[in-house]
C-alpha positions as CSV (number, residue, x, y, z in Angstrom):
1,M,164.3,4.2,77.4
2,P,164.2,6.2,80.8
3,A,166.7,5.2,83.7
4,P,164.5,2.9,85.9
5,I,164.8,5.6,88.9
6,A,163.5,8.9,86.2
7,S,160.1,8.1,87.9
8,A,160.9,7.3,91.4
9,H,159.6,8.7,94.6
10,L,162.4,10.8,96.0
11,R,163.3,10.8,100.1
12,V,165.5,13.4,101.2
13,A,166.7,12.4,104.8
14,R,169.3,13.9,106.8
15,P,170.0,13.8,110.6
16,T,169.6,16.7,113.4
17,N,169.8,17.3,116.5
18,N,166.6,18.9,117.8
19,I,163.7,18.0,115.1
20,D,161.1,19.8,116.8
21,A,163.3,22.8,116.1
22,L,163.2,22.3,112.4
23,L,159.3,22.3,112.4
24,P,158.7,26.4,112.3
25,F,160.6,26.1,109.2
26,Y,159.4,23.7,107.5
27,V,155.9,23.0,108.5
28,D,155.0,26.8,109.0
29,G,157.2,28.3,107.0
30,L,157.1,25.9,103.6
31,G,154.0,24.2,104.6
32,F,155.0,20.8,104.9
33,K,152.6,18.4,106.5
34,K,153.3,15.5,108.8
35,I,153.3,12.1,106.7
36,G,154.9,10.1,109.6
37,E,157.1,9.9,112.7
38,F,158.7,6.7,114.9
39,R,160.4,7.1,117.9
40,D,163.1,5.1,119.3
41,H,163.6,2.7,116.2
42,D,166.9,1.1,117.1
43,G,168.0,4.5,118.8
44,F,166.2,6.5,116.3
45,D,163.5,9.1,116.3
46,G,162.0,10.4,113.0
47,L,159.8,12.7,110.9
48,M,159.0,12.4,107.7
49,L,157.1,15.9,106.1
50,G,156.0,16.2,102.6
51,H,153.3,17.8,100.2
52,E,150.2,15.9,99.5
53,G,151.0,14.7,95.6
54,A,154.5,15.8,95.4
55,G,157.0,13.2,93.9
56,Y,159.1,13.7,97.2
57,H,159.2,13.8,101.0
58,L,161.4,14.6,103.7
59,E,162.9,12.9,106.4
60,F,164.4,14.1,109.8
61,T,166.1,12.0,112.0
62,A,168.0,11.9,115.4
63,K,170.5,9.5,117.3
64,R,170.4,9.7,121.1
65,G,173.8,10.2,122.1
66,H,175.3,11.3,118.3
67,D,176.2,14.7,117.2
68,A,174.8,15.7,113.9
69,G,176.5,18.9,113.9
70,R,175.4,21.8,111.5
71,S,175.5,22.1,107.7
72,P,178.8,21.8,106.7
73,T,178.7,24.8,104.1
74,Q,176.5,27.5,103.6
75,D,175.8,26.2,100.1
76,N,173.9,23.5,100.7
77,L,170.3,24.4,99.3
78,M,167.3,22.7,98.3
79,I,165.7,24.8,95.9
80,F,161.8,25.3,94.9
81,Y,161.4,26.7,91.7
82,L,157.8,28.8,91.7
83,P,158.0,30.7,88.1
84,E,154.7,32.5,88.9
85,K,155.4,35.7,91.1
86,E,152.1,35.4,93.3
87,K,152.8,32.3,94.1
88,F,156.4,32.9,94.8
89,Y,155.8,36.2,96.9
90,D,152.9,33.9,98.8
91,A,155.4,31.5,99.5
92,V,158.0,34.5,100.7
93,A,155.2,36.0,102.6
94,R,154.4,32.4,104.6
95,M,157.8,32.1,105.6
96,E,157.9,35.9,106.8
97,K,155.1,35.1,108.7
98,A,156.3,31.9,110.4
99,G,159.6,34.4,111.8
100,I,161.8,33.1,109.3
101,V,163.9,35.8,107.8
102,S,165.9,36.0,104.5
103,V,169.4,35.3,104.5
104,T,172.0,36.5,102.4
105,S,173.4,33.6,99.7
106,F,176.2,32.5,99.5
107,N,175.9,32.5,96.0
108,P,174.9,35.8,94.8
109,Y,172.9,34.3,92.3
110,W,170.1,32.8,94.0
111,D,169.5,36.7,95.4
112,Q,169.3,37.8,91.5
113,C,166.3,35.7,91.4
114,G,165.1,34.3,94.6
115,K,165.3,34.5,99.1
116,T,167.3,32.9,100.8
117,F,166.2,30.9,104.0
118,E,168.3,29.1,106.9
119,D,166.6,26.4,108.9
120,A,167.8,25.8,112.9
121,D,170.5,23.5,111.9
122,G,172.0,25.8,108.9
123,Y,170.6,24.0,106.0
124,R,169.4,26.5,103.2
125,V,166.1,26.2,101.1
126,V,166.0,28.7,98.2
127,L,162.6,29.8,97.1
128,A,163.6,30.8,93.1
129,N,161.1,32.6,91.1
130,M,162.1,31.2,88.0
131,S,161.3,28.0,85.9
132,W,163.4,25.1,85.3
133,N,162.7,23.0,82.4
134,L,164.9,19.8,81.2
């Protein structure tokens, strides 16, 4: 019997100092859509981004007067597996068109199979030209 969370929708949430600074990366570059937002909810502002039909979405929050800091390491990654070459190249081109330049991965494995990009807070996304099968 699968674990109860096996079919759960996943929200990946993290703080930031500047929600607006993340928009070119996640909306223009990765193509996420705004699916929700809130202002001054007990001192927090937040934005949720997602893709229609995906089993996950992202949430970014900012608390006034709190320094969220940057990514603690260059190996904090979110990886998107794009096994079809055309989709992979389209995704990379979309990032480049948005002005996002790829960076050298901390772990060279990711440079061998994809491209790594860093957002305004130093968090990294890998577009991997490979499949992932359990």
